[in-house]
N, C-alpha and C positions, 0 to 999 in steps of 0.2 A: 479531650480538650486540645491536645496537641495538634490533632488534625485540623480543628477549626482555626487555630492560630496560623497554621500553614496556609490554609485556604484564604484567610484574611490577607496574608501577604500576597498570595497569588492574585486575588481580585484587585488589590491595590496596584499591582504591576500591570495587570491586563486592562484595567480601566483608565490608564493614562491615555492622553489624547493620541500620542504617537502609536501606541500598541493597538488602540481601538481602530485607528486608520488602517494599519497593516492587517488586522484581523478582517476588516471589511474588504480590503483589496484581495486577500486570500480567498475569502468566501465568494467574492464576485468572480475572480478568475476560475475558482473551482467549479462554480455553476456554469460558467462560459465553456470551459473545456469539457465539462460533463455533457453539455448540450451538443457541442460540435463533435461529430463522430470521427474517430481516429486520433483525437488528442486526449489521451488518458492522463491521469495524474502523474504517472511515472515519467512520461514524456515531458510534461510541462515543468515538473520539478527539476528534471535534469537540465532543461533549457534555462531555468532561472537560477541555478546554482551560482553562476558568475555574478549575478545581480546582488545576491545576498552578501557577497564579500564586502560591499560598501555599507551594509546595514548593521545596526546593533544586533548582537546575537539573539536577544529575546524577540525582537521584532521580526527577524528573519525566520526563526522557527515557528512563531505564531502564524506568519503568512503562509509558510509551506504546509503547516498542518491544516490550515483553513482550505488550502487547495485540495488536499487529499480527501478530507471528509465532505467538503463542498461538492466535489465531483460526483459523489454518490447521490446527492440530491439532484443535480443537473442531469445526470444520465437517465433518470427516470422520465424526464419530460419528453425527450425525443423517442424513448422506448415506447411510451404510451401513445403519443400523437403521430409518430411517423414509422413505428415498428423498426426503428434504427437505433439500437443502443449506443448512446454516446460514451458509455463506459462499460468495461467488460462485465462488471458485477450487475449491470442492468439488463443483461441478456435474458435473464429469467423473467424480469418484470415485463418485458415486451410480450411474452407469451399470452398472458391474460389481460394485461393493461391495454394492449392494442385492440384486442377483441371487445373490451369494454368501450373503447372509443368508437369502434365501428357500430356499436349498438346505441350510440348517442350518450354514453355515460363517461365521456372523457373527463368532465369536471370532477365527478366522484372518484375516478381513478387517480387523478392528480392529487386531490385532497387526501386520499387514503395514503398515497406514497409519502406526501409531505408530513402528515401527522404521525405516521408510523416511524419515519426517519427521525423526527424530532423527539419522540418518546424514547426511541432506542439510543439516540445520541446522548441525551441527558442521563439516562441510566448508566450507559457504558462509561461516561466520564466520572460518574459517582464511583463506579467499581475501580476505575483507574486511580482515583484519589485514595480509596480505601486500601488498595493493594500496595500502594507506593511505599508506605513506611515498613510494613512487615517484610516485603520482598527485598527492600534495600538492606534491611538488617540481616537477612539471610545471605545476601550477596557479599557482605563483608566477611563471611566465613569461607568464601571461595578463595582457594589458592590457585597457582598456575595449573595444577593437574585438573582441578574442577572446572576451570574455565576452558581448558582444552576439550574435556569430555562434553561440556555444554555446547561448544561450537560444533563438535562432531554430531551431536544430537540435532542441532539446528540444521546442518546441511542434509543429514539423512531425512529429517522431517520435511524439508523443502522438496526432496525427491519424491517421497511417499505421497505427499498431499498435492503435488503438482498435477495438473490435468495433462493429458497427452501421453506420449510414449515415455516409459520409465528409462529405457536405454538412452534416449535422446536427452532426458533430464540429467542423467548421470554424466553423460558426455559433456554437457554444458557446464556442469559443476566442476568437472576435472579441468576443462579449458580455463575456467575462471581461476582455479587454484594455480595453474601454470602461469597465467598472466600476472597473478599477484606476486610471483617469484622474481619478476623482472626488476632489476635495480641493483642497489648496493647492499651486500650482506651486512646486517647490523653488527654482528660480532667480529667478522674478519675485515670488514671494510673493502672487500673485493667486489668489483662489479660482476654481475652474473646475468646471462641471457640478454645482454645489452647489445651484442654484436658490434661493439666498438662505435656505437652511435652515442655521442656525448649526451644528447637530450634524454636518453633512456637510462642513464646512470642513477637518476632519482626515481626511477620507476615510471610506469605508465600513468599519465594524468587521469585521475578518477573522473573528473568532469568531462574530459575528452571521450573516455570510454562510455560513460553513461549517456552523454548527449548523442554519440554516434549510434549506438545500438538501439536507442529509443527514439531520439529526436529525428535524426537524418533518415533512419530506416523507416520510421512511420510515415514520413513525408513521401518517400518513394513508393511505399506500398499503397498509400491512399490516393496518390495521383493516378495509379493504375485503375482504381475502382470508380466506376461511374454508375450510380444507381438513382432511380427515381421512385420515390414512395409517395403514396397518398397521405396528405396531412389533414388532420381533423381539427383544424383551428376554429372552424365555424360551428363546431358542435360542443363547445365548452359552455355548458349551462349548469345551474344547480351545483356550484362548486362545493357546497357543504354536504357531506354524506348524510343519508337518511338514518333514522333510528335503527332500522334493520341492518343497514351497512355497518353501523357501529357495533351492533351485537355480533356480527360475523367476523369483522376484521380485528377487533381489539384483542381477542384471545390469540389469533394468529400472529399479531404484532408482538404480543408478550412472549410467545414461544420463539419467534424469530430473534427477539432481543436476547433471550437467555442463550440460545444456540450460538448466535454471533458473538456474544460476550466471551464465551468459552473458546470457540474456534479462533477468534482473533488473537488470543494469547499464545496459540500453538505455533511452533516453527513451521513456516510455509503456509500458515493460515492467512486470514485477512478477509477482505470484503467479498471477493469472488467466490471462494470456497464456501463461505457462510451463506451466501445467497442461494447457491445450488443446493446445499444441504437443507436449507429451510424449505425450499420448494418441494423437494422430495419428501420431507417430513410432513408438510401440510397435505400433500396429495395422499399419503398413506393414512393419515389420521382422519381426513374429512369424510363425512357421510355423503358428500356430494362430489365425489371424485370425478364423476362423469362431466362435471362443469369445468374442470381444469382444462385449459387450452381453448375454452369457449367464453371466457370472461368471468372467472371466479375471483371475487374480491380478495379472498384469502391468498390467492396466488400473487397478488400485488403487495399486500400488507406484510406477509411473512418475510419474503426476500428483501424488501426495502428496509425493514427493521433490522434484519440480520446483517446486511452489508454495511449499514451505518454503525451498528454495534461492533462489528468485526474490525472496521477501519479505525475505530477509536481505542479499543482495547489492545490493538497491535502495538500501541505505544508502551504497554506495560513492560515487556522484556527489554525494549530499547532503553527506556528511562531508568529502569531499576537494575538491569544486568549488563546493559551496554551491548546486547545482542540483537541485531535486526531480524525480525521474524518474516519479513517479506521484502520485495524489491524496493518499495517506497521507503520502508524503514532503513534500508541500506543507503538510499539517497539522503535520508535525514542524517545518517552517520557522516556522510560526506560533507553535509552542510555544517555539522558541528565541528568536524575536523578543520574546515576552512577557517573557523573562528577559534582554533586552538583549544577546543573543548573536548575532553576525552569522555565519551559516553560511558555510563556506568553508575554505580551507587554513589560515587563521590560527587556527582553532579548535585545531589540533594543538599550536600553540606557546603560545597564550594561555590555553587551557583543556585541558591535557593529561590531567588527571584525568577530565574529562568525556568526552573523545574516546576514550581507551583504557578507561575504566571502562565505557562503553556497549558497546564491543566485547567485553570480558571477560564482561559480564553476559549476553551472548547464549549463551555456553556454559553458564553456570549455569542460565539460563532453559530451555534445551532439556532439561537433566537434570530440572528441576522438572516440565516438561510431560509427560515419560514417566510420572512418578509420578501426576500429576494425571489423566491420561487413561485409561490402561488399567485400574487397579484401581477407579476410581470411575465406570465407564461407567454403571452402574445409577443412580447419583445424578444424572448429567447428563441421562439420558433422562427421569427423573421431572420435571425442570424443564419439559419440553415440555407437561406437563399444566396448567401455570399458565395460566389464561384470559387472553387478550389484553386483555380489558376491565379487568383489574386491572393488568396490566403497563404498558401504554402511557400511561395517564393519569399514573402515577407518574413515568415518564420525562419526560413533557411538563412537569410541575411542576418537576422537577429541572433541565431545560434552562432554563426561565424564570428560576429563581433564579440559576443559573450565569451567564447573560448579564447579568442586572441587577447582579450582584455585582462585575463588572469595573470599571464606571465609575459605579455607582449611578445609572443613567440608564434611565428607562422607554422612551426613544426606541429604545434598542438592542433591547428586547424586541419593539417594534412592527416594527422592521426585520427581526428574525429571523422573525416571523410572516409578513411579506410575502414573504420569500425561501422560507419553507416552502410557501406557496401556489404560488409560482413553481416550486419544485422538484417539487411534485406535478403541475403542468401538464407539466413536462419529462418526468416519468416516464410520464405518460399518452400523450405524443406520441413516446415511444421515444427521447428525447434524454438522453444520459448527462451528468450534472452534473460529472463529473471533469474534462473539458477546460476547463470554465468556471473551476474553481478554479485549475487550472494557469495559465490565462491571467491570472487576477486576481493571482496571486503573482508570475509572471514579468514581467508587463506593466510595472509601475513600475521593475523592475530593468533591463529592456531599454531603456526610455526614458532612464534615468539613465546607463547605459553608452554609449548611442549619443551622447548629448549630450557626454559627456566625450571620447569618441573624436573627434568633430567639432571640439570646442574645441581639442584638442591638434593636430589636423591643419588648423586654421584654416578649417574648413568644407568640407574636401575629402572627399567621400564615397569616393574611391578608396582611402582608408586601409583600408577593409574588405577590399579584395582585393589590396593590395600587401603586406600582412603575411602571411607564409607560413602561420602557424597559423590565422589568421582565414580565409584563403582555403580552407584544407583543410576547415574546418568548414562553410563555405558550399557547397563542392563536395559534401560528404556530404549536406547538406540538399537539394541539387539531385538527387542520386541517389535520395533518399527520395521526392521529388516525382515522379520518373520511375517509381518503383515503383507509385505511385498511378495514374499515367497509363496504364501498359501494361495492357491488358485481361487478358492471360494471367496476369500476376503478381497483378493484383487478384482474379481468380477464385481463385487459390491461397490468397490471404489470407483470402477469405471462407470457403473450405472448412476452413481451420484452426479456425474457430470453429463450423462447422456439422457437420463430419464426425462428431463425437461423437454 
């Protein structure tokens, strides 16, 4: 009954006219950036962080959350019709979705993606609501030692589950930890690694870093790319799937939902990992595996359900433990910090309207997205005809204005530009910027909790292994490290991202 009373408060908050408007704006922007290739949710949320400074905290987080899970819907549209994934988690959808469109079944593919996403989103939000209370109660048992061990687990998990080179992922995490040390030491009050630059004594601006390595860098990378793909907008007929389609895709969507729900809560997990894992699972289980890559409807339903479930359950560790599980959640931490809200279990008691309002808004947002995506497919595809030479300069100007408006300081704009160049170099070298941002966010929190734990234990490091919960988390970290070390398991991990 307590859960229902909390959800009643959440819907009362989410159904206010102002929050409904921002939920719609978030879903609309999410669909838009999902459709437009190169503008992922992390880039967009990074660019909009300065805007949220002027909004009420609840409205700001509802809008940013709508952008994140809305991008999963929009990304499937261009993946199916143009073979150009608008979002990284839609890469898998393009494999069979585009082949269905080539065979004149674009309508069925789009409807399958939309229905699977809606089912998964609603179920994952239910899981989020159900897990919120017990995980928050568990979180109150955490001390500094447990929080430190949990953050170590989060960083190691981000490395293990990241696609690409493990060495590069570790290097990016370490660079993020180093950047997080810049500023004034909390205990001694001495500036460190600021190189006598007054603007750095308060640390590197989170918005400048995020906007630089995501916003500016993505603009430079995408301006380089010029591609032309065939668009199947004239082949969208019979939007509603047939009975045979339902028989085939509903079980795949159910499996994708379950898989995405679990993977979304893991450190380093989220939409992209869930989509790849679901496609691999469906291909292994299907009796029609030969159809995969040629227009198998299961290859659309499973990944689309998984990426939406993963995107919404990734809010569980953020809202209950205050730990971001992926880069978008790290940006959400930045948004909460802007509004002087400390992520963690105390949010449920200190800001219950924000906590439950955000959860309730996800059900409302999923309903909005069904309306925004299926009937308006033609409108979204026409946006692809907007030349990049018009789109990206406007985004660049918007970024500069946003960064400057936070502190009215041109130094932040220069820092953003510098990180933009660095982000471009990372992209050219095949180095994901996401681990860097996770290291930057978690680094200062790890340092603070380690110092507190050692202060309480009078400098005895054994406190990290003598406390049962902390020891369990460190053991889990060790298991993940063994996963990286064992060649057979490492090969399986790589296949999860390459099999598609």
